[in-house]
C-alpha positions in Angstrom: 2.5 -19.0 -12.2 6.2 -18.3 -11.0 7.5 -20.0 -14.1 5.1 -18.1 -16.9 6.1 -14.9 -14.8 9.7 -14.8 -14.6 9.4 -16.1 -18.7 7.1 -13.1 -19.4 9.3 -10.5 -17.9 12.3 -12.1 -18.8 11.5 -12.9 -22.7 12.2 -9.2 -23.9 15.2 -8.7 -22.0 18.6 -8.5 -23.7 20.0 -9.1 -20.2 21.8 -12.7 -19.4 20.0 -14.8 -17.0 22.3 -13.2 -13.8 21.4 -9.8 -14.5 17.8 -10.1 -14.7 17.1 -8.1 -11.6 18.7 -5.1 -13.3 15.3 -5.2 -15.7 12.7 -2.7 -14.6 9.6 -5.0 -14.1 11.5 -7.3 -11.6 12.7 -3.7 -9.8 8.8 -2.7 -10.3 7.7 -6.2 -8.7 9.8 -6.6 -5.6 9.2 -2.9 -5.2 5.8 -3.8 -5.4 6.2 -6.7 -2.8 7.6 -4.4 -0.3 8.3 -6.4 3.1 5.6 -9.1 2.2 7.0 -12.6 0.9 6.5 -12.5 -2.8 4.5 -15.8 -2.7 1.7 -13.6 -1.1 1.6 -11.0 -3.8 1.6 -13.8 -6.4 -1.1 -15.5 -4.3 -3.2 -12.2 -4.4 -3.3 -12.2 -7.9 -3.9 -16.2 -8.4 -7.0 -15.7 -5.9 -8.3 -13.0 -8.4 -8.1 -14.6 -11.0 -9.7 -18.0 -9.2 -6.5 -19.5 -10.4 -6.2 -18.8 -13.8 -2.1 -18.4 -14.0 -2.5 -17.2 -17.6 -4.7 -14.5 -16.7 -3.1 -14.1 -13.3 0.4 -13.2 -14.9 -1.3 -11.0 -17.4 -3.0 -8.8 -14.5 0.4 -8.7 -12.8 2.1 -7.6 -15.7 -0.8 -5.2 -16.2 -0.3 -3.9 -12.5 3.6 -2.8 -12.8 3.1 -1.1 -15.6 0.4 1.0 -14.8 2.5 1.6 -11.5 5.4 2.9 -13.6 3.4 5.0 -16.1 1.4 6.4 -12.8 5.0 6.9 -10.7 3.5 4.8 -7.8 7.0 4.4 -6.5 7.6 8.3 -6.8 4.5 8.9 -5.0 5.5 6.5 -2.4 8.8 8.4 -2.1 8.0 11.4 -1.8 4.9 10.5 0.5 3.0 14.1 1.6 4.7 16.5 -0.2 3.1 14.8 -3.5 -0.4 15.7 -1.8 -2.3 19.0 -1.4 -2.2 19.6 2.6 -5.5 21.2 2.5 -7.2 18.0 1.5 -4.9 16.1 3.9 -6.1 18.4 6.9 -10.0 17.5 6.1 -9.4 14.5 7.5 -12.0 12.4 5.3 -9.9 9.5 5.1 -7.8 7.9 7.3 -6.8 4.6 9.0 -7.5 4.1 12.7 -7.2 0.8 14.5 -8.3 -2.7 13.9 -12.0 -4.6 13.6 -12.8 -7.6 15.2 -10.6 -9.9 12.5 -7.8 -7.8 13.0 -8.2 -5.9 9.5 -6.7 -2.5 9.6 -10.1 0.1 9.3 -9.7 3.3 6.8 -12.6 5.2 7.9 -14.4 7.2 5.0 -16.5 10.6 5.9 -18.4 11.0 3.1 -19.8 15.2 3.7 -16.0 16.1 4.1 -15.2 15.2 0.2 -16.5 17.9 -1.6 -16.4 17.1 -5.6 -13.8 19.5 -7.4 -12.9 21.2 -4.5 -9.2 19.3 -5.1 -7.6 18.4 -8.4 -8.8 14.8 -9.5 -5.6 13.8 -9.5 -4.7 15.0 -6.2 -7.2 13.1 -4.9 -6.4 9.8 -6.6 -2.6 10.3 -5.7 -4.0 10.1 -2.2 -6.2 7.3 -2.7 -3.1 5.2 -4.0 -1.2 6.4 -0.9 -3.7 5.9 1.8 -3.7 1.9 0.1 -0.2 1.7 0.2 -0.1 2.8 3.9 -2.5 0.5 4.8 -0.4 -2.5 3.5 2.1 -1.2 6.9 -0.8 -1.6 8.9 -1.4 -5.6 8.1 0.0 -7.7 10.6 0.2 -11.3 9.0 -1.7 -13.9 8.6 -4.4 -10.5 8.0 -4.2 -10.0 4.1 -6.9 -7.6 4.1 -8.3 -4.0 5.1 -11.8 -2.9 6.3 -13.4 0.4 5.1 -16.3 2.0 6.8 -17.9 5.0 4.9 -20.1 7.4 6.7 -22.5 8.9 5.3 -23.7 11.0 7.6 -24.5 14.9 6.0 -23.9 13.2 2.4 -25.5 15.5 0.0 -25.3 15.3 -4.2 -22.2 17.8 -3.7 -20.3 15.0 -1.8 -20.7 12.3 -4.7 -18.1 11.9 -6.8 -18.4 9.2 -9.3 -15.2 9.4 -11.1 -13.6 8.9 -8.0 -15.5 6.0 -6.8 -14.9 4.2 -10.0 -11.3 5.2 -9.5 -11.6 3.3 -6.2 -12.9 0.4 -7.5 -10.3 0.1 -10.1 -7.6 0.3 -7.7 -9.0 -2.6 -5.5 -10.1 -4.5 -8.3 -7.2 -4.8 -10.6 -4.3 -3.2 -9.3 -5.1 -4.1 -5.6 -7.2 -7.5 -5.7 -7.7 -9.3 -2.7 -7.0 -6.7 -0.5 -11.0 -5.4 0.7 -12.1 -8.2 3.7 -15.3 -6.1 4.4 -17.3 -2.8 3.4 -19.8 -0.7 5.7 -21.9 1.8 4.4 -23.2 3.6 7.1 -26.1 6.4 7.4 -26.8 5.9 3.7 -29.4 8.7 3.3 -32.4 7.9 1.1 -30.9 9.7 -2.0 -28.0 7.9 -2.0 -30.4 4.9 -3.3 -29.8 6.4 -6.9 -26.4 6.4 -6.9 -25.9 3.3 -5.8 -28.1 1.8 -8.0 -25.4 3.2 -10.5 -22.2 1.9 -8.1 -23.1 -1.1 -8.4 -23.1 -2.0 -11.6 -19.1 -1.4 -11.5 -18.3 -3.8 -8.7 -17.3 -7.5 -9.2 -19.5 -9.6 -7.4 -17.1 -10.9 -5.1 -16.4 -7.5 -3.7 -20.1 -6.5 -3.7 -20.6 -9.2 -1.3 -18.4 -8.1 0.8 -20.4 -4.9 1.5 -22.9 -4.1 4.1 -25.1 -1.6 5.0 -25.6 -0.5 8.4 -28.4 1.9 9.7 -27.2 2.8 13.3 -23.7 4.0 14.3 -23.6 1.7 17.5 -24.0 -1.7 15.4 -20.5 -0.7 13.9 -19.6 -2.4 17.3 -21.1 -5.8 16.2 -17.6 -5.2 13.6 -15.1 -3.4 15.4 -14.0 -2.9 19.0 -15.6 0.4 20.7 -11.6 1.3 21.3 -10.8 1.3 17.3 -13.9 3.4 16.9 -13.7 7.3 16.9 -15.6 9.4 19.2 -17.5 10.8 15.9 -18.8 7.8 15.6 -19.8 6.7 19.3 -16.7 5.0 19.9 -14.1 5.6 22.6 -11.0 6.5 20.4 -9.7 9.6 20.0 -10.7 11.3 17.0 -7.6 11.2 14.1 -6.5 14.5 12.8 -3.2 14.8 10.5 -0.3 15.4 11.3 2.1 17.6 9.6 5.9 16.6 8.9 8.1 19.1 11.1 11.0 20.9 10.2 13.0 17.7 11.6 10.7 15.3 9.0 12.3 17.6 6.2 15.7 18.0 7.5 15.9 14.2 8.0 14.4 13.7 4.5 16.6 15.8 2.7 19.7 13.6 4.4 18.4 10.6 3.4 17.9 12.1 -0.3 21.8 13.3 -0.3 22.8 9.9 1.1 23.9 8.9 -2.9 26.6 6.2 -1.8 24.2 5.1 0.8 21.3 4.3 -1.6 23.5 2.7 -4.1 24.9 0.4 -1.8 21.6 -0.5 0.0 20.4 -1.1 -3.7 22.8 -3.2 -4.8 22.2 -5.5 -1.9 18.7 -5.6 -2.5 19.3 -6.1 -5.9 21.7 -9.3 -5.0 19.0 -10.7 -3.0 16.4 -10.2 -5.9 18.3 -12.6 -7.4 19.5 -15.2 -5.3 15.7 -15.6 -4.4 14.5 -15.4 -8.2 17.6 -18.1 -8.9 16.3 -20.6 -6.3 12.5 -19.8 -7.0 13.3 -20.7 -10.9 14.7 -24.2 -9.4 12.0 -24.9 -7.0 9.0 -24.0 -9.3 10.9 -26.2 -12.1 10.6 -29.5 -8.8 13.7 -29.1 -7.3 12.5 -29.6 -3.4 16.1 -29.2 -2.2 16.2 -25.3 -2.1 12.9 -24.9 -0.3 14.7 -24.1 2.9 17.4 -22.0 0.6 14.4 -20.6 -0.3 13.1 -19.7 2.7 16.7 -17.9 3.9 16.6 -16.0 0.4 13.1 -14.4 1.2 14.1 -13.6 4.5 17.2 -11.6 3.0 14.8 -10.4 0.5 12.7 -8.9 3.2 16.3 -7.7 5.2 17.5 -5.9 2.2 14.2 -4.3 1.1 13.9 -2.7 5.0 17.3 -1.0 4.5 15.8 0.3 1.4 12.9 1.8 3.0 14.5 5.1 3.9 15.5 6.0 0.5 12.5 5.1 -1.4 10.1 6.0 0.7 9.1 8.6 4.1 7.3 9.1 7.1 3.5 9.8 7.0 1.3 11.5 9.4 0.8 7.5 10.8 4.7 7.3 12.0 4.4 11.1 13.5 1.1 10.0 15.5 2.9 6.3 16.3 0.6 4.0 14.5 3.4 3.0 12.3 6.7 2.0 13.7 10.0 1.7 11.4 12.7 2.5 13.5 14.8 1.4 10.4 14.3 5.5 9.5 15.8 6.2 12.7 18.8 3.5 12.3 20.0 4.5 9.0 19.6 8.6 10.3 21.8 7.9 12.8 24.6 6.3 10.8 24.4 8.7 8.1 25.3 11.6 10.9 27.7 9.2 12.4 29.4 8.7 8.8 29.5 12.5 8.5 31.1 13.2 12.0 33.6 10.1 11.2 34.3 12.1 8.0 34.7 15.4 9.7 36.7 14.1 12.2 38.9 12.2 9.9 39.8 15.4 7.5 
C-alpha cells in the first residue's frame, strides 16, 4: 500500500523526489497521522477495505481531499473558537474515562440535542473536533473508542437524521476502524421506527458493534463505575465544559504571533517526513537493511510533530480539566517568553 500511496500522491507533482514533502497531500497525510506511527494510519484503511490496497489508497486519498476541502486542519488549529459556545455548554457529548477494554468512552445524551437549535455546520464541526480530540485519548495498543448513547428523555424533537447520517459518514469513510463498541441505553419505543431507517445506512461491520442496553446498571458490564458519570448511576463526577480563560487566549495569541518558531518547527517536521518517506520507499521495495533506521525515523517524525502541535492545534476543555496532558504547550510557551525577555535584555 505504501508503494501505491506514494505513487498516487507523487504522480501529479512536478516536484523532485527530495522535495515531495512540499506537496500539499504529504503535508495532509502526516498531519492526519499526528502522533501515530503512519503504519497504524495505513492499517486502518487496509482493514476497512479488507486488505484491498487499491481500494484503501483510493479511500485514503479521498479522505486527504476531504480534510482539505472541509478545513479540518483549520478547525483543529482554532479548536473550540470555531464552535458555538452555547452548544458546548449543553454538555450533550463528551469523553469521560475508559471502558473495560481500555477504550476511551464518549457519552452522548440525545435529549440535550435539539434539532436545528444550532447551525448544522457548527454541530458537524463539533463532531469532527470530538473525533480528533478522541484520538489523543488513545493509549497504544488501543485504537478504537466506545460510544454510549443515552436515550433517556428522547423525543422526536431530538431526532436529527442529517446529523446521524453525517456521523456514520465520518466513521465509515474518514475515520475507519475507530469504533470499538456502541452502547444505546434507554431506547424508547418511538425510537424503533428511527432505528429501522438508521440501520440501513450502516455497514454490517459497524452494525455488529452496536448493543442495546435496557437498564443503566448494565453499563457496568462494559465500563467501570468510576468511568460512568453520576447522571448514569456511576461514581465519576458529571462532565461540564470548561471555557478558555484569558490566560489561555493570551497563550494562543503568542503561538500565532511566533512566526519564526512556526517556520522552524514546520521545516524540521518536513525534513523528518522526507527521511521517513525515503526509508519507507526502500523498505517497501524489499530493502530490510533500513528497518531499524525506519524505526528511528518514525520516532523522529513523532518528536518533530509534537513540537509542531502548539502552532497548529489548541488546548481544549479536556486539557483544562487535566484529562489530556500535552506539556509541549507549556514548554514552547515558556521558550517563547524566554526568547522575548532575552531580546529585550540584548536590546
